[in-house]
C-alpha positions as CSV (number, residue, x, y, z in Angstrom):
1,X,39.7,7.2,6.6
2,X,37.8,10.2,5.8
3,X,36.0,10.8,2.4
4,X,34.5,14.1,1.2
5,X,31.6,14.5,-1.3
6,X,31.0,17.6,-3.3
7,X,27.7,18.8,-4.5
8,X,26.8,22.0,-6.2
9,X,23.4,23.4,-5.0
10,X,21.0,25.7,-6.9
11,X,20.0,27.8,-3.8
12,X,21.8,29.7,-1.4
13,X,22.8,27.9,1.8
14,X,20.9,30.4,4.0
15,X,17.7,29.6,2.1
16,X,17.7,26.0,2.4
17,X,19.5,25.3,5.7
18,X,16.5,25.1,8.0
19,X,14.8,22.5,5.7
20,X,18.1,20.5,5.5
21,X,18.4,20.4,9.4
22,X,14.7,19.3,9.9
23,X,15.2,16.6,7.2
24,X,18.2,15.3,8.8
25,X,16.4,15.2,12.2
26,X,13.6,13.5,10.6
27,X,15.7,10.7,9.4
28,X,17.6,10.4,12.8
29,X,20.7,12.5,12.3
30,X,21.7,15.4,14.2
31,X,23.0,18.5,12.4
32,X,24.8,21.1,14.2
33,X,26.1,24.3,12.9
34,X,24.7,27.0,10.7
35,X,24.5,27.7,6.8
36,X,28.1,28.0,6.3
37,X,29.8,25.1,8.2
38,X,28.8,22.4,10.9
39,X,28.9,18.8,11.9
40,X,26.5,15.9,11.2
41,X,26.2,12.6,13.0
42,X,23.9,9.7,13.4
43,X,23.4,6.0,12.4
44,X,27.3,5.5,13.2
45,X,28.3,8.4,10.9
46,X,30.2,11.3,12.1
47,X,31.1,14.2,9.7
48,X,31.4,17.9,8.9
49,X,30.2,20.1,6.2
50,X,31.0,23.4,4.7
51,X,29.0,25.5,2.2
52,X,31.8,27.5,0.1
53,X,31.2,30.7,-1.6
54,X,30.5,28.9,-5.0
55,X,27.1,27.4,-3.5
56,X,29.0,24.0,-3.3
57,X,28.4,21.7,-0.4
58,X,31.4,19.8,0.7
59,X,30.6,17.0,3.0
60,X,33.5,15.0,4.8
61,X,32.6,11.9,6.6
62,X,35.3,11.1,9.2
63,X,33.7,7.9,10.8
64,X,31.4,5.1,9.5
65,X,30.2,1.9,10.1
66,X,32.4,-0.6,8.5
67,X,29.8,-2.5,6.4
68,X,28.1,0.7,5.3
69,X,29.4,1.5,1.9
70,X,30.4,5.1,0.7
71,X,27.8,5.0,-2.0
72,X,25.0,4.3,0.4
73,X,26.3,7.1,2.8
74,X,26.3,9.6,0.2
75,X,23.0,8.9,-1.3
76,X,21.5,8.9,2.3
77,X,23.2,12.2,3.5
78,X,22.7,14.0,0.1
79,X,19.1,13.0,0.0
80,X,18.7,15.7,2.7
81,X,19.1,18.4,0.0
82,X,16.6,16.8,-2.4
83,X,13.3,18.9,-2.6
């Protein structure tokens, strides 16, 4: 069962994408794509993301470990955006 998270961001996706990509890598996740859309995977999680024209990140998780809660996933993946 897929689940989507929506997060309004203060900066443009272009200005933060390299930082987010590096932070994901540092934490053992692979982020492929660009500042508009792509995929994320790692730790048993597989998902996709899109930055829309309203500076909103829409992150959709397609697969996750059964014992990992949605709240934990949301906190972990959205932590990549924290400065």
